[in-house]
ZANU-14084 format. One record per atom (N, C-alpha, C): z, x, y; residue in three letters. Coordinates in steps of 0.001 Angstrom, whole numbers, plus 500000, padded with zeros to 6 digits. Atoms other than C-alpha are relative to their C-alpha. Last residue first. Example, Ala and Ser with C-alpha at 12.3 -4.5 7.8 and 13.67 -1.06 7.14 Angstrom:
<rs>
499940499180498810SER507140513670498940SER500730499230501090SER500000500890498810ALA507800512300495500ALA500000500900501200ALA
</rs>
This chain:
<rs>
499665499688501394PRO495165502516505898PRO500289501484499834PRO501197499743500802ARG495293502141509677ARG500420500308498572ARG500296498589500209GLY497937500581511848GLY498728500179499216GLY501356499866500538VAL498922497265513361VAL499720501477499867VAL500652501283499823TRP502521496315513940TRP498619500025499387TRP499259501049500657GLY504774499118512720GLY499342498640500132GLY500438500118501389ARG502071501610513605ARG500764498927499258ARG499459499013500923GLY502824500976517256GLY499510499757498583GLY499067500506500996TRP500581498931519483TRP500476501139499126TRP499892499126501176ALA498872500033522680ALA501074499463499074ALA498659500069500577ALA497799497410525213ALA500016500857498744ALA499936499679501417GLU494846497777527540GLU501450499890499541GLU500864500871500782GLY493608496695530948GLY500027500302498512GLY500382499289501215ARG495137499714532636ARG499082499165499122ARG501438499855500165GLY495028498102536060GLY499559500639498701GLY500196498801500796ASP498590496773536134ASP498528500127499657ASP500591498926499218GLY498484494197538898GLY499805501287499258GLY498976499420499131ASP500914491654537447ASP499478501196500786ASP499901500764498756SER497939489611536151SER501059500564500938SER498900500955499987TRP497262492270533531TRP500076499320501357TRP498643499469499831PRO493862493929533793PRO501043498887499963PRO499728499766498584LYS490736492261532349LYS501429500508500132LYS501196500374499238LYS489047491888528951LYS500173500255501489LYS500015501364499494LEU491859493799527285LEU498733499734500803LEU500487499996498626GLU491317496948525241GLU499849498554500466GLU500861501142499708LEU493502496786522141LEU499599500055501462LEU500074500473498621ARG494898500147521098ARG499023498844500098ARG501221500763499755VAL496037501001517578VAL500034499455501413VAL499817501295499356ASP498575503735516922ASP498641499337500190ASP499968501087500967GLY497733506455514401GLY500270498642500587GLY498676500050500628ASP498668509421516606ASP500128498844499012ASP499750498808500815ASP495013510188517331ASP501350499946499296ASP499678498800499243LEU494356506650518519LEU500329501151499062LEU498899499296500650ILE492619503917516553ILE500216501317500728ILE500177498565500169LYS490512501734518864LYS501234500584499325LYS498924499337500732LEU490043497958518946LEU499677501481499824LEU498873499824499074ARG487906496274521612ARG501211500626499324ARG500367499049498942ASP484600496710519727ASP501107500170501040ASP499997498604500446ASN486109495167516591ASN499732500973501136ASN501374499515500005ALA486907491885518338ALA500025501482499655ALA500219498571499812LEU490175490111517555LEU498513500314499993LEU499114499502498940PRO491105486441518022PRO499805501476500309PRO498737499449500524PRO488053485262516059PRO500867500536501138PRO499894498544499970ARG485400483050517750ARG501347500471499456ARG499628499530501334LEU485011479435516620LEU500281501501499965LEU498766500675500374ILE485013477877520132ILE500499500453498625ILE498902499647499094TYR482521480501521299TYR501303499334499571TYR499448498719500434LYS480276480128518261LYS501200500394500866LYS499332500208501290CYS479813476432519041CYS500618501299499489CYS498766500742499761LEU479082477197522708LEU500774499794498696LEU499052499101499343ALA476551479911521839ALA501337499301500243ALA499511499064501006LEU474832477578519371LEU501037500941500605LEU499135500751500898ARG474578474812521972ARG500596500921498936ARG498752500272499295GLY473218477238524553GLY500995499261499128GLY499274498737499908GLN470634478516522090GLN501334499816500714GLN499452499635501298LYS469614474974521199LYS500796501294500062LYS499655498575499881ASP469233473823524804ASP500652500469498701ASP501106499192500527ASN467414470506524261ASN500264501502500078ASN500367500419501357ALA470484468253524587ALA498951500914499384ALA501000501061500091ALA471817470102527630ALA499622499727498546ALA501232499494500602VAL475025472115527548VAL499042498830499819VAL500857501029500589LYS478048471490529794LYS498725500652499472LYS501118499506500800THR480981473740530756THR499236498850499349THR501163499671499173CYS483172472511533625CYS498756500343499182CYS501136500750500563ALA485813470659531640ALA498708500279500738ALA501215499475499376HIS489068472609532048HIS498804499329499345HIS501262500484500560LEU492442470989531344LEU498836500554500802LEU501183499621499240ASN495927472459531837ASN498732499533499287ASN501183500236500824PHE499320471116530779PHE498764500265500855PHE500233498856500868GLY502172472738532746GLY498860499831499019GLY498796499691500760HIS503440469479534244HIS499789501149499012HIS498953500986499788ASN499886468590535324ASN501171500314499078ASN498749499757500705ARG497062471058535767ARG501000498918500349ARG498789500559499409ALA493432470534536726ALA501199500299499129ALA498845499402500674CYS489980472042536214CYS501256499498500699CYS499752500793501203LEU486685470378537088LEU501088500629499139LEU501019501021500200ASN485989473174539613ASN500192499310498653ASN501364499498499971GLY489251475007540187GLY499032498855499806GLY499924498561500225LYS492983474560539666LYS498624500650500016LYS501303499393500281ALA493333471034541081ALA500168501507499877ALA500452499030498998VAL496930469809540874VAL498663500573499564VAL500803498882500509PRO498031466684539043PRO499470500872501129PRO501352500415500324ARG500664464610540892ARG499245501197499444ARG501052498985500022ASP504417465080541027ASP498657499384499624ASP500901500180498860ASP506576462089541928ASP498869501021500038ASP500798501225500135PRO508230461845538518PRO499002499798501124PRO499705500845498850ASP509293465513538840ASP499132498755499905ASP500993501005499648LEU509293467247535482LEU500498499185501184LEU499516500853498919VAL511165470466534778VAL498874499077500433VAL501105500245499077ILE510197471849531382ILE500522499052501067ILE499780500885498856ARG512981473391529319ARG498738499924500854ARG501217500095499200VAL512832474868525831VAL500233499010501127VAL500605501333499910PRO516315475639524542PRO498784500009500909PRO499279500829499061LYS516830479366524005LYS499351498618500035LYS500730501026499266ARG515695481300520991ARG500931499225500925ARG499376501276500347LYS517648484411520082LYS499320498925500846LYS499871500981498927ASN515256487317520308ASN500692498757499469ASN499889501401500444ALA515546490365518082ALA500189499098501210ALA498646500493500270PRO514406493627519622PRO499998498530499610PRO499053499944498899GLY510814494809519272GLY501349499410499640GLY498969499027500344ALA508878495504516085ALA501075500099501073ALA499148500482501078PRO506966492261516548PRO501079500987499591PRO500373499451501306PRO505731493634519863PRO500913499443498916PRO499210498835500388MET506551491227522710MET499513500545498670MET500779498789499826GLY503911488935524205GLY500762501256499667GLY499564499291498804ALA506358486067524720ALA499200501266500253ALA500194500885498853THR504505483857522253THR500344500712501294THR501431500042499705ALA504256486723519758ALA499700499104501193ALA500378498719499402ALA508016487335519927ALA498528499998500394ALA499399499949498674ALA508749483643519356ALA499632501295500715ALA500787500841499106LEU506277483542516487LEU500560500029501419LEU501284499348499771LEU507949486513514781LEU499146499198500981LEU499753498829499154LYS511426485020515182LYS498694500714500348LYS499710500511498660ALA510258481663513824ALA500220501152500975ALA501273500430499430LEU508681483436510847LEU500220499486501417LEU500780498796499724LEU511968485252510201LEU498645499653500615LEU499604499298498770PRO514017482072510647PRO499179501240500306PRO500729498740500176ASP512140479951508074ASP500273500874501221ASP500398499874501400LYS514186476795507483LYS499254501300499736LYS498860499646500838GLU516003477191510819GLU499601500212498540GLU500036498633500493GLY512735477352512762GLY501142500377499087GLY501331499537500377ILE513235474227514839ILE500074501459499555ILE500045499756501445SER516919473298514752SER498632500486499545SER499583498633500298GLU517194473767518538GLU499983500299498499GLU499085500083501134ASP515135470613519167ASP500361501423499562ASP500531500052501359SER513461471250522497SER501124499903498972SER499256499043500810VAL514870470294525885VAL499522499885498569VAL500384500123501399VAL512622468621528462VAL500694501107499217VAL500033498734500723THR514285468225531856THR499646499735498549THR499793500150501434VAL513513465281534128VAL499887501381499356VAL500819499178500864GLU513821465254537892GLU500353499753498529GLU501124500747500557GLY515109462409540039GLY499115500811499085GLY501258499548499417ASP517244464767542126ASP498791499305499395ASP500087499816498559GLY520766463427541799GLY498652500374500554GLY499291500852499035PRO521420463877538124PRO499710500383501439PRO499070499130499287ALA518705465493535972ALA500688499185501094ALA500146500088498544THR517186462849533773THR501052500865500662THR498722500207499339VAL517138464022530167VAL499766499985501496VAL500182500154498560LEU514092463765527936LEU501337499642500626LEU499164501065499467THR514786465132524471THR499807499965501503THR499437499769498679ILE512216467159522591ILE500865498806500382ILE500229498584499714VAL511110467459518966VAL500599500381501346VAL498744499273499944GLY512676464147518020GLY499851501476500277GLY499851499197501212ARG509379462664516887ARG501306500785499979ARG499824500909501131ARG509655459944519541ARG500223500765498699ARG498677500616499883GLN510206462596522214GLN500266499067498819GLN499035498997500415LEU507213464621521033LEU501430499463500098LEU500105499802501453PHE505047461492521251PHE501041500991499508PHE499405501176500639ARG506275460631524752ARG499984500143498477ARG498559499913499828LEU505558464200525880LEU500705498798499376LEU499479498960500886ILE502075464060524373ILE501516500106500116ILE500046500466501385ARG501221460709525972ARG500617501027499048ARG498999501055500184LYS502404461831529408LYS500035499527498556LYS498666499391499978SER500468465110529209SER501084498949499785SER499769499249501235THR497277463337528129THR501408500573499961THR499777500951501080ARG497469460762530943ARG500308500733498686ARG498735500704499748GLU497916463458533592GLU500314499036498854GLU498908499084500339VAL495221465688532097VAL501352499337500247VAL499957499735501444ILE492735462803532042ILE501184500885499647ILE499478501188500678THR493569461634535575THR500128500233498503THR498568500052499723GLU493105465142536979GLU500648498801499314GLU499393498966500839ILE489723465364535269ILE501515500027500205ILE500007500497501379GLU488802462027536863GLU500612501020499046GLU498896500953500231PRO489932463224540305PRO500036499457498572PRO498718499305500046GLN487635466294539978GLN501167499018499821GLN499543499540498687SER484633464130539168SER501334500721499840SER498656500399499568PRO482988463800535781PRO500312500549501385PRO499089498850499943ALA479209464142535484ALA501372499552500466ALA500062499254498732PRO477573460823534678PRO500984501160499975PRO498985500342499005ALA477571459954530990ALA499740500750501296ALA499344498835499386PRO474493460042528781PRO500963499554501093PRO500007500113498539HIS473866456707526996HIS500705501222500583HIS499057499119499310PHE472957457118523336PHE499805499871501503PHE500650499241498931MET471310454134521663MET501058500854500692MET499126499436498978LEU472337452609518358LEU499183500804500996LEU499795498557500044GLY470415450297516073GLY500944500439501102GLY500250499503501347LYS469739446684515174LYS500246501507499857LYS498797500026500815GLY471275445009518213GLY499834500544498603GLY500183500990501062ASP467874444207519753ASP501186499963499037ASP500254501345499480ARG468831445871523042ARG499833498958498907ARG501203500100499173ASP470477448950521530ASP499718498534500316ASP501110500739500603ALA474080448973520348ALA498804499954500938ALA499748501446500065SER476300451670521839SER498753499318499451SER500947500768500797TYR476593455459521587TYR500404498525500033TYR499517500993500962VAL478550457056524443VAL498823499383499256VAL500535501340499860GLY478178460096526688GLY500513499119498879GLY499865500343498574ASP478798463812526890ASP499341498651500280ASP501290500600499650LEU479407464189523161LEU500122499483501425LEU500125501454499998ALA482561466277523199ALA498551499598500254ALA501370500288499568ILE483017469913522214ILE499805498499499856ILE500663501178500557ALA486775470502522086ALA498596499880500575ALA501362500030499479HIS488546473833522541HIS499303498821499320HIS501077500753500638VAL492287473388522018VAL498697500195500764VAL500703500854499041HIS495251475647522684HIS498742499458499329HIS500822501043500620PRO497888477444520628PRO499386499094501055PRO500231501076499045ASN499015480455522670ASN499125498939499348ASN500129501275500695LEU500431483401520734LEU499900498876501026LEU498784500799499921ARG499830486523522805ARG499746498653499325ARG499327500267501268LEU496858488410521415LEU501380499382500142LEU499064498881500158ASP495638489828524759ASP500898499814498782ASP500778498780500217SER492547487560524565SER500897501227499859SER500719499570498808ASN494898484624524137ASN499208501261499676ASN499641498777499287ALA495789483403520668ALA499207500134501285ALA498559499713499998ARG495997480281518496ARG500387501215500829ARG499893498548499841GLN492616478645519027GLN501469500333500176GLN498755499427499481ILE492542475113517647ILE499866501511500040ILE499572498779500693VAL489041473661517262VAL501267500513500675VAL498905499261499371ALA487942470142518216ALA500427501169499121ALA499560498999500968VAL484603468484517453VAL501043500853500694VAL499777498617499579ALA484063465339519520ALA500351500853498785ALA499353499111500963GLY482998461722519315GLY500127501408500533GLY500412498615499772THR481688458672521130THR500740500884499003THR499155498945500549GLU481786454944520519GLU499429501364500355GLU500577499071500962GLY480427451850522221GLY501016501024499527GLY499035499049500575PRO481189448823524336PRO499343500885498939PRO499218500560501119PRO478139447271526053PRO500947501048499421PRO500678499810501278LEU477100448736529426LEU500855499445498869LEU500674501224500390GLY478243447451532830GLY499244500098498694GLY501376499944499485ARG479072450884534253ARG499202498757499609ARG499949500214498546ASP482777450120533754ASP498621500048500641ASP499884501443499765VAL482050449787530024VAL500019499699501491VAL501221500626500503HIS480813453379529816HIS500020498492500278HIS501033499788498967ARG483632454672531995ARG498701499309499611ARG499686500851498842ARG486114453063529607ARG498964500160501099ARG500295501399500320ARG484438454589526544ARG500269499082501188ARG501451500205500080TYR484343458125528006TYR499675498524499768TYR500531499890498636TRP488009457950529024TRP498490499793500012TRP499717501248499305GLY488981456686525595GLY499474500003501424GLY500918501027500501ASP487234459636523968ASP500203498676500725ASP501333499698499458VAL489135462071526221VAL498988498951499545VAL499963500285498562THR492466460415525418THR498643500258500631THR500040501451499823ASP491679460319521693ASP500011499627501475ASP501376500434500253VAL490854464044521762VAL499873498493500204VAL500894499490498951PHE494201464864523410PHE498577499485499816PHE499694500737498767ILE496243462614521133ILE499061500434501118ILE500569501345500131ARG494482464065518079ARG500262499150501240ARG501451499894499814VAL495258467604519242VAL499353498622499917VAL500227499796498566VAL498939466701519627VAL498504500098500293VAL499793501291499342GLN498982465300516092GLN499748500103501497GLN501138500860500306GLY497456468523514754GLY500112498633500647GLY501097499579499131LEU500098470565516575LEU498764499144499753LEU499675500487498668LEU502818468566514814LEU498891500356500989LEU500231501443500021ALA501188469186511457ALA500267499393501365ALA501426500295499960GLY500955472913512207GLY499695498513500018GLY500223501210500794ASP504653473244513062ASP498535499589500112ASP499205499949501227PHE505523476775514231PHE499679498832499068PHE500545498961500873ALA502717476997516791ALA500731500033498667ALA501289500464500499LEU503705473642518299LEU499370501033499070LEU499832501084500982PRO507389474620518549PRO498684499491499440PRO499325499608501241PHE506469478017520074PHE500170498828499037PHE500904499271500885ARG503855476831522552ARG500681500392498694ARG500309500786501189LEU505997474121524136LEU499164500768498984LEU498785500328500730SER507719476374526697SER499764499157498764SER499499498845500742PHE504436477923527788PHE501184499619499123PHE499031499153499283PRO503049474543528784PRO500530501116499110PRO498691500643499871VAL500029473313526779VAL500947500923500759VAL498878499127500311THR496358474257527052THR501314499279500297THR498695500588499697PHE493257472064526872PHE501100500950499565PHE499013499011500439VAL489655473288527021VAL501371499530500482VAL498693500230499387PHE487075470486527190PHE500970501016499408PHE498815499377500576GLN483466471469526454GLN501237499651500827GLN499092499458498986ARG480645469074527278ARG501227500578499307ARG498653499669500463LEU477614468259525133LEU500826500542501164LEU499242499069499156PRO474322466537525969PRO501428500180499484PRO499621500663498753VAL472648464862522966VAL500734501019500864VAL500738499383498887ASP470832466234519929ASP500229499205501282ASP501314500586499714PRO473492465167517439PRO499356500673501207PRO500129500530498640LEU476285467558516410LEU498609499417500224LEU498867500820499558VAL476966467946512688VAL499747499349501358VAL499630501099500895HIS474074469346510655HIS501079499059500526HIS501061500529500866ASP472025471925512564ASP500383498721499261ASP501239500278499266VAL474251472745515553VAL498974499281499128VAL499765501024498980LEU477584472419513763LEU498708499612500701LEU499779501275500672ASN476346474290510686ASN500226498874501008ASN501285500525500457LEU474890477084512813LEU500162498643499315LEU500780500395498830GLY478201477566514605GLY498659499405499612GLY499493501260499473GLY480163477520511360GLY499218499510501195GLY500333501073500937GLU478002480179509751GLU500445498643500538GLU501449500189500004ASN478169482450512797ASN499584498858499084ASN500419500491498694MET481904481988513295MET498501499713500018MET499712501431499974ARG482602482346509575ARG499571499375501326ARG500971500678500866ARG480819485683509619ARG500229498492499989ARG501289499964499314GLY482856486782512625GLY498909499339499175GLY500023501132499075LEU486028485601510897LEU498702499976500807LEU500101501250500774CYS485313487952507999CYS499936498783500919CYS501230500027500791SER484561490931510240SER499831498672499278SER501176500240499174PRO487190490325512928PRO498718499863499186PRO501041499032500339CYS490049489912510399CYS498729499743500815CYS500250498986498981VAL492788488004512235VAL498803500900499729VAL499064499871498883ALA493675484722510523ALA499538500987501065ALA500259501029499003ARG491206483299507989ARG500860500148501252ARG498812500550499343ALA490897486088505456ALA499607499026501109ALA500206501447499861LYS487814486576503310LYS501200499317500644LYS498722500667500280CYS489204490051502469CYS499880498477500048CYS499356500488498782SER485787491662502141SER501255499226499635SER499499501369500064PHE484628493759499191PHE500663499637501332PHE498559500144500211ALA482718496906500080ALA500395498526499973ALA499468500956499031VAL478941496893499673VAL501467499766499694VAL498628500363500370ALA477466499950497939ALA500568499120501105ALA499027500253498927HIS473695500091498353HIS501352499648499383HIS498648500277500491HIS470943501555496167HIS500923499785501205HIS498865499586499165GLU467291501379497181GLU501312499592499333GLU499147499062500745HIS464572501181494527HIS501143500564500861HIS499937498771499194CYS462133499535496982CYS500887501067499370CYS501246499752499275THR461033496762494625THR500021501338500733THR501051499607500937ASP463763496646491982ASP498706500366500708ASP501231500754499783CYS466448496616494696CYS498911500525499062CYS501202499209500255TYR469914497751493618TYR498775499101500145TYR501232500770499916LEU473299496508494810LEU498806500928499818LEU501149499100499980HIS476623498012493724HIS498727499159499949HIS501101500441500856ALA479573495795494676ALA498850500989500149ALA501299500224499366PHE482768497289496054PHE499006499487498962PHE500947500760500811GLY486467497781495429GLY498710499735500740GLY499341501215500499ARG489551498924497328ARG499056499136499173ARG499016499639501007GLY488261502494497755GLY500748498808499428GLY500662499814501296LEU485209501104499522LEU500985500324498890LEU499663498657500451VAL487368499799502383VAL499436500185498587VAL501096499071499751GLY485644496774503932GLY500271501427499584GLY501333500590499902CYS488828494741504169CYS498947501067500311CYS500858499470501065SER491898496700503022SER498566499490500091SER499925498544500054MET494060496377506149MET499073500598498940MET500629499420498814PHE492917492790506754PHE499973501522499911PHE501445500181500079GLY493742491738503196GLY499278500655501159GLY500520499112501039HIS497229493243503286HIS498476499900499908HIS499880498611499548LEU497980491573506625LEU499410500958498976LEU501003499783498959GLU496646488194505525GLU500016501448500477GLU501317499965500651ASP498667488374502316ASP498890500251501015ASP500192498668500589THR501793489308504298THR498655500108499287THR500040498991498937VAL501514486232506498VAL499717501373499412VAL501302500097499349PHE500556483815503687PHE499877501012501138PHE501043499287500719LYS503491485100501629LYS498663499935500719LYS500719500800501000PRO506047483954504166PRO498830500779499409PRO500888500994499413LEU507974486753505920LEU499299499197498907LEU500992499434499088THR510799488509504117THR499133498877500552THR501139500872499711HIS514009487472502411HIS499062500675500995HIS501203499463500612GLY516231490294501162GLY498765499157500245GLY500492500887501059SER519328488234501923SER498795500560499251SER498907500652500710ALA521381490706503966ALA499504499193498805ALA499300499035500840GLN518617493098505006GLN501098499350499171GLN498581500244499777ASP516416490272506242ASP500793500893499044ASP499264500381501207THR512944491784506065THR501471499837500354THR499874501454500034TRP510654491910509085TRP500557499545498658TRP499405500444498751GLN511058495582509931GLN500205498487500025GLN498612499553499973GLN510474496494506302GLN500709499515501257GLN499206500873500871GLU507338494353506188GLU501464500413499981GLU499944501353499453PHE505801496068509203PHE500915499115499158PHE499142499979498815ALA506670499562508015ALA500168498600500573ALA498611499820500423CYS505236498902504544CYS500939499935501199CYS499551501246500618ASN501991497471505967ASN501474500095499617ASN499808500965498923ALA501587500453508272ALA500507498679499459ALA498692499804499395LYS502179502822505342LYS500267498984501097LYS500007499193498790PRO499188501398503487PRO501386500079500625PRO500000500840498810MET500000500000500000MET500000500878501243MET
</rs>
């Protein structure tokens, strides 16, 4: 086993109980570290025509971080969406992010995150249907493909949603025997603000009903504080600790973090705030809907589908340093003004075989 793997697992083992991280975490790590390494196994290919010999290393077929395997899935998935799933109609991308304080509980509970995604997509679909009827057209249906991205470009844990929506509605044609697609007018900034406001309210109500958060009115100022369920992560404390560190952008080999109650201050009088063209924020929830692709733009549609399916790591931004550490080159400098635009990781996190 590579030394980097051993160091990582040793640092994330409970010395008292001997419990370590879930098997799916360590399996992904082992697979990523051995992917494409000829010494771990390969296939020998021979061409009867040109008599060329090729050794092709086995891939890990992982689904978490491996840039090579996820890159292949990105290309295959993008082509499948364009050729077999999405109809030839205009498409619009909606990117939805949640407040920082909710990222850990949603990242820890995949089923809970799936419910939140469904609420978001349902809100967008409902907005399309209502606008369609308001234009005097018969009721219809629309649809979307949603993908959960779990990381920022700097690899901080940030579960957020990229949804490709049909930019319009299907409704019955004039003779009632078929369906006709009606392209939607471009959304306005106030409409995007309305969508993010409605989505945030629905999600907070849902999380309250599920017992994940508790809404408490702060005395005297009309504000509301959201406090998360402190029992989250008790069944798998090591995984919870790792996710908390990843959310905060701390190296997994860093000091232990005791989770604090999640708090979001909500003012009932607050209104959504514009954050750019067709981009708005409300109570820490952010929605961006500026990207649109025409029905006949196949290359644009493919690029958009590949974008929402992209892996969290890119091989061309990873470098192994002389001391064995791994450096990730960021797309842009840190927002605090640090111009280095890179983050170096110790061998205890990501290393080389």
